[in-house]
C-alpha positions as CSV (number, residue, x, y, z in Angstrom):
1,M,27.1,-26.4,10.5
2,N,25.3,-23.5,12.2
3,I,28.2,-21.8,14.0
4,F,31.2,-19.8,12.7
5,K,34.3,-17.8,13.6
6,L,36.5,-15.4,11.7
7,E,40.1,-16.2,12.7
8,P,41.8,-19.6,13.0
9,D,43.7,-18.7,16.1
10,S,40.6,-17.4,17.9
11,S,38.5,-19.4,20.3
12,Q,35.4,-17.2,19.9
13,Y,32.6,-18.3,17.6
14,W,29.0,-17.2,17.1
15,P,25.6,-18.7,16.0
16,L,25.3,-18.5,12.2
17,T,22.6,-16.0,11.3
18,H,22.5,-13.3,8.6
19,E,22.5,-10.5,11.2
20,I,25.4,-11.8,13.3
21,Y,27.5,-12.7,10.2
22,I,27.1,-9.2,8.7
23,K,27.7,-7.5,12.0
24,K,30.9,-9.4,12.7
25,T,32.3,-9.2,9.1
26,G,31.1,-5.7,8.3
27,R,30.6,-7.1,4.7
28,E,34.3,-6.8,4.2
29,N,36.7,-8.8,2.0
30,P,37.8,-11.6,2.3
31,Y,34.7,-12.8,4.0
32,F,32.6,-11.3,1.2
33,S,34.6,-12.3,-1.8
34,K,33.7,-12.1,-5.5
35,G,34.6,-15.3,-7.4
36,T,35.9,-15.5,-11.0
37,D,32.4,-16.1,-12.1
38,G,31.4,-12.7,-10.8
39,K,29.3,-14.2,-8.0
40,M,29.7,-13.3,-4.3
41,R,30.9,-15.9,-1.9
42,H,30.6,-15.7,1.9
43,Y,33.4,-17.3,3.9
44,A,34.3,-17.9,7.6
45,V,36.3,-20.4,9.7
46,C,35.2,-23.7,11.2
47,P,35.3,-23.3,15.0
48,A,36.3,-27.0,15.5
49,C,39.1,-27.6,12.9
50,N,40.1,-24.1,11.7
51,N,39.4,-24.9,8.0
52,P,37.6,-22.4,5.7
53,I,33.9,-22.7,5.4
54,Q,31.4,-21.2,3.0
55,L,27.9,-20.0,3.8
56,I,25.1,-21.7,1.9
57,G,21.8,-19.9,1.4
58,F,23.0,-16.4,2.3
59,V,20.6,-15.1,-0.4
60,K,18.0,-17.9,-0.2
61,Q,16.8,-19.3,-3.4
62,A,13.5,-21.2,-3.9
63,G,13.7,-24.7,-2.5
64,E,17.0,-24.1,-0.5
65,E,17.4,-24.8,3.1
66,N,18.0,-22.2,5.8
67,L,21.4,-20.6,6.1
68,Y,24.2,-23.0,7.0
69,A,27.9,-23.5,6.4
70,R,30.0,-26.3,4.9
71,H,33.7,-26.8,4.6
72,V,35.5,-25.6,1.5
73,P,38.2,-28.0,0.2
74,K,40.7,-25.3,-0.6
75,S,42.5,-22.5,1.2
76,I,40.8,-19.1,1.1
77,L,43.3,-16.2,1.1
78,G,42.9,-14.1,4.2
79,V,40.5,-16.5,5.9
80,A,42.1,-19.9,6.5
81,T,44.4,-22.5,5.1
82,Y,42.8,-25.8,4.2
83,R,44.2,-28.9,5.8
84,Q,42.7,-32.2,4.8
85,A,43.9,-34.0,7.9
86,A,42.0,-31.5,10.1
87,Y,38.9,-31.9,7.9
88,D,39.0,-35.7,8.1
89,C,38.8,-35.5,11.9
90,C,36.4,-32.5,12.3
91,P,33.3,-33.3,14.2
92,L,31.3,-30.6,12.3
93,A,32.2,-32.4,9.1
94,A,30.9,-35.7,10.2
95,K,28.5,-37.1,7.6
96,N,28.1,-40.4,9.3
97,K,27.8,-41.5,12.9
98,I,31.3,-41.8,14.4
99,Q,32.1,-43.9,17.5
100,S,35.7,-43.4,17.9
101,E,38.6,-45.2,19.5
102,K,40.9,-43.6,22.1
103,S,43.9,-45.1,20.2
104,A,43.2,-43.1,17.1
105,K,45.7,-40.3,16.5
106,K,45.8,-37.3,14.2
107,S,47.9,-37.2,11.1
108,A,51.3,-35.5,11.4
109,D,50.2,-32.5,9.4
110,D,47.3,-31.6,11.7
111,D,48.3,-28.7,13.9
112,L,45.4,-28.1,16.4
113,A,47.5,-29.4,19.3
114,P,49.3,-26.1,20.0
115,Q,45.9,-24.3,20.3
116,I,44.5,-27.0,22.5
117,L,47.5,-26.7,24.8
118,R,47.3,-22.9,24.8
119,L,43.6,-23.0,25.8
120,I,44.4,-25.5,28.6
121,A,47.1,-23.2,29.9
122,E,45.0,-20.1,29.8
123,H,41.6,-21.4,30.7
124,F,42.0,-24.5,32.7
125,D,39.8,-23.2,35.5
126,R,36.9,-22.7,33.0
127,I,37.5,-26.0,31.4
128,I,37.1,-27.7,34.8
129,L,34.0,-25.6,35.6
130,V,32.3,-26.8,32.3
131,L,33.3,-30.4,32.9
132,Q,32.1,-30.6,36.5
133,E,28.8,-29.0,35.7
134,S,28.4,-31.5,32.8
135,I,29.2,-34.6,34.8
136,G,27.7,-33.4,38.1
137,I,30.7,-34.1,40.3
138,F,32.8,-31.4,42.1
139,I,36.4,-31.5,40.8
140,S,38.9,-30.4,43.4
141,P,42.3,-28.9,42.3
142,K,43.9,-32.3,43.2
143,L,41.5,-34.2,41.0
144,A,41.9,-31.7,38.3
145,G,45.6,-32.2,38.3
146,E,45.2,-35.9,38.1
147,L,42.8,-35.6,35.1
148,L,45.3,-33.3,33.3
149,D,48.2,-35.5,34.1
150,D,46.4,-38.5,32.6
151,Y,45.4,-36.5,29.5
152,L,48.9,-35.3,28.9
153,A,50.4,-38.8,29.5
154,E,48.0,-40.1,26.8
155,E,49.0,-37.2,24.5
156,A,45.3,-36.8,24.1
157,Y,45.8,-33.4,22.3
158,N,46.8,-35.6,19.4
159,Y,43.7,-37.7,19.5
160,K,42.1,-37.9,16.1
161,Y,38.8,-36.4,17.2
162,A,40.2,-33.8,19.6
163,S,38.9,-30.4,18.6
164,L,38.8,-26.8,19.9
165,L,35.2,-27.4,21.0
166,N,35.5,-30.6,23.1
167,I,38.5,-30.0,25.4
168,P,36.6,-30.2,28.8
169,W,35.1,-33.6,28.0
170,M,38.3,-35.0,26.4
171,L,40.0,-34.3,29.8
172,A,37.6,-36.8,31.4
173,Y,37.4,-39.2,28.5
174,F,41.2,-39.9,28.6
175,S,41.4,-40.2,32.4
176,R,41.9,-43.4,34.3
177,S,39.2,-44.6,36.6
178,K,38.8,-42.3,39.6
179,S,37.4,-43.0,43.1
180,L,34.1,-41.3,44.0
181,V,34.1,-41.9,47.7
182,G,34.3,-38.6,49.5
183,R,33.3,-36.6,46.5
184,V,30.5,-34.1,46.2
185,F,27.7,-34.8,43.7
186,F,25.4,-32.2,42.1
187,H,23.0,-34.5,40.2
188,D,20.1,-36.3,41.9
189,D,20.1,-39.2,39.5
190,M,23.5,-40.4,40.7
191,K,22.7,-39.7,44.3
192,Q,19.7,-42.0,44.0
193,A,21.3,-44.8,41.9
194,I,24.4,-45.3,44.0
195,P,22.7,-46.2,47.4
196,E,20.1,-48.4,45.5
197,H,23.0,-50.6,44.2
198,I,25.3,-50.2,47.2
199,P,23.5,-50.5,50.5
200,Q,26.5,-49.3,52.5
201,A,26.7,-46.1,50.5
202,V,25.3,-43.0,52.1
203,F,25.2,-39.3,51.3
204,S,25.9,-36.7,53.9
205,G,24.4,-33.7,52.2
206,N,25.9,-34.1,48.7
207,Q,29.0,-36.0,49.8
208,L,29.3,-39.7,49.2
209,G,30.5,-41.9,52.1
210,M,30.1,-45.4,53.5
211,R,28.2,-46.6,56.6
212,G,30.4,-47.7,59.5
213,K,33.8,-48.9,58.5
214,A,32.8,-50.3,55.2
215,F,35.4,-50.1,52.5
216,I,33.8,-50.4,49.1
217,K,35.2,-49.1,45.8
218,V,33.0,-46.7,43.8
219,N,34.8,-45.5,40.7
220,V,34.0,-43.6,37.6
221,Y,35.3,-43.8,34.0
222,F,34.3,-42.5,30.6
223,S,33.8,-44.3,27.3
224,S,32.0,-44.4,24.0
225,H,32.9,-41.0,22.5
226,N,30.3,-40.5,19.8
227,I,29.8,-37.8,17.1
228,E,26.4,-37.9,15.4
229,P,25.0,-35.6,12.7
230,K,21.8,-33.7,13.7
231,G,20.7,-31.7,10.7
232,N,23.2,-29.0,10.0
233,T,24.9,-29.5,13.3
234,I,26.1,-32.5,15.4
235,E,25.7,-34.0,18.8
236,E,28.9,-35.0,20.5
237,S,28.7,-37.1,23.6
238,M,30.4,-39.8,25.8
239,D,29.2,-42.3,28.4
240,M,29.8,-41.8,32.1
241,V,30.1,-45.1,33.9
242,I,30.0,-45.5,37.7
243,T,31.2,-49.0,38.9
244,S,31.6,-50.9,42.2
245,E,33.2,-54.3,42.8
246,K,31.1,-57.4,42.9
247,R,32.8,-60.7,43.5
248,G,36.1,-59.0,42.7
249,Q,34.9,-57.7,39.4
250,P,33.7,-54.1,38.4
251,S,29.9,-54.0,38.3
252,V,28.1,-51.1,36.6
253,V,26.1,-49.1,39.1
254,F,25.1,-46.1,36.9
255,R,25.6,-45.1,33.3
256,K,24.5,-42.0,31.5
257,K,25.1,-40.2,28.2
258,V,26.9,-36.9,28.7
259,I,26.2,-34.4,25.8
260,F,28.9,-31.8,25.2
261,D,27.7,-28.2,25.8
262,Y,29.7,-26.2,23.3
263,K,27.8,-23.0,24.0
264,K,28.7,-23.1,27.7
265,F,32.4,-23.6,26.9
266,N,32.4,-20.9,24.3
267,H,30.7,-18.4,26.7
268,L,33.3,-18.9,29.4
269,L,36.3,-18.8,27.1
270,N,35.2,-15.4,25.8
271,I,34.3,-13.5,29.0
272,P,36.2,-10.2,28.5
273,E,39.5,-9.8,30.3
274,G,39.0,-8.4,33.8
275,K,35.4,-9.6,34.1
276,G,34.3,-12.9,35.7
277,Q,36.0,-14.7,38.5
278,R,39.1,-16.8,37.9
279,N,40.3,-19.8,39.9
280,H,44.0,-19.2,40.2
281,A,44.5,-22.5,42.1
282,L,43.4,-24.4,39.0
283,L,45.4,-22.2,36.7
284,D,48.5,-22.9,38.8
285,V,47.7,-26.7,38.6
286,A,47.7,-26.4,34.8
287,T,51.0,-24.5,34.7
288,K,52.6,-27.0,37.1
289,T,51.3,-30.1,35.2
290,L,52.2,-28.8,31.8
291,S,55.7,-28.0,33.0
292,Q,56.1,-31.5,34.5
293,H,55.3,-32.9,31.0
294,S,57.7,-30.4,29.4
295,L,54.9,-28.9,27.4
296,I,54.8,-25.2,28.5
297,K,57.8,-24.1,26.4
298,I,56.8,-26.4,23.5
299,Q,53.2,-25.0,23.6
300,E,54.4,-21.4,23.6
301,Q,56.8,-21.9,20.7
302,L,54.2,-23.8,18.6
303,C,51.6,-21.1,19.2
304,R,54.1,-18.4,18.1
305,D,54.5,-20.4,14.9
306,L,50.8,-20.5,14.1
């Protein structure tokens, strides 16, 4: 992998370079740690699963690849506790292409769920901003509440491949089909495809409507969550599918691959307190919806136990 962080309970991570790693660690123990063989090891934390990772190629030897990190199958004192269940589901540990099923659940000893719920509570507005930019559809507070309600009803925070990196997209992935009529679109490819397949569809500015009194369903759902290795990193994605009814059956109008933008999400999560605009209406939606699912107090207690 080519990213790292320094604390398991932190959401902030950085690109893995010599300069950044040295600056963030200050060359201090336990990140710079001498092994029993007398050789120096360089440790950090995986941003996706909170397991310890070791830097490879910090002092490059002949024939070695550029600097990267890989998981360490043991706990590193002062860095992170190793959890096999978290490693088994970590997207950054994927050695083979993974096309996962929504029914897959984490093992009982994997404890990322409290951090996922905490990030939803504290950064729901930013989660929604990342998601709507990614899929190209404006997400109102009402729709955001529906997405979160579906997510919590599915207990998607326990999904086998849920990580600290993919929260915005998992919110959509686990939602039920949603109507698109009346919604505002940002991406031209969808604005072009929908009227081509549905003659009654028309855009007023960027808002989808129907000509006359036509009532035609235009819905969206998400499928095919995929995790694929790309060198020392991975590409995580899902399919966005827009459908309409044809002879009483859903017919695909538009499909595209949505690639998860970890960098955008990380940037928004780590804007300093007091800087950047917050959407308090969306934060209120998160508080209300988590409370309705009796998860606020549970999430707070679990986070205190981390």
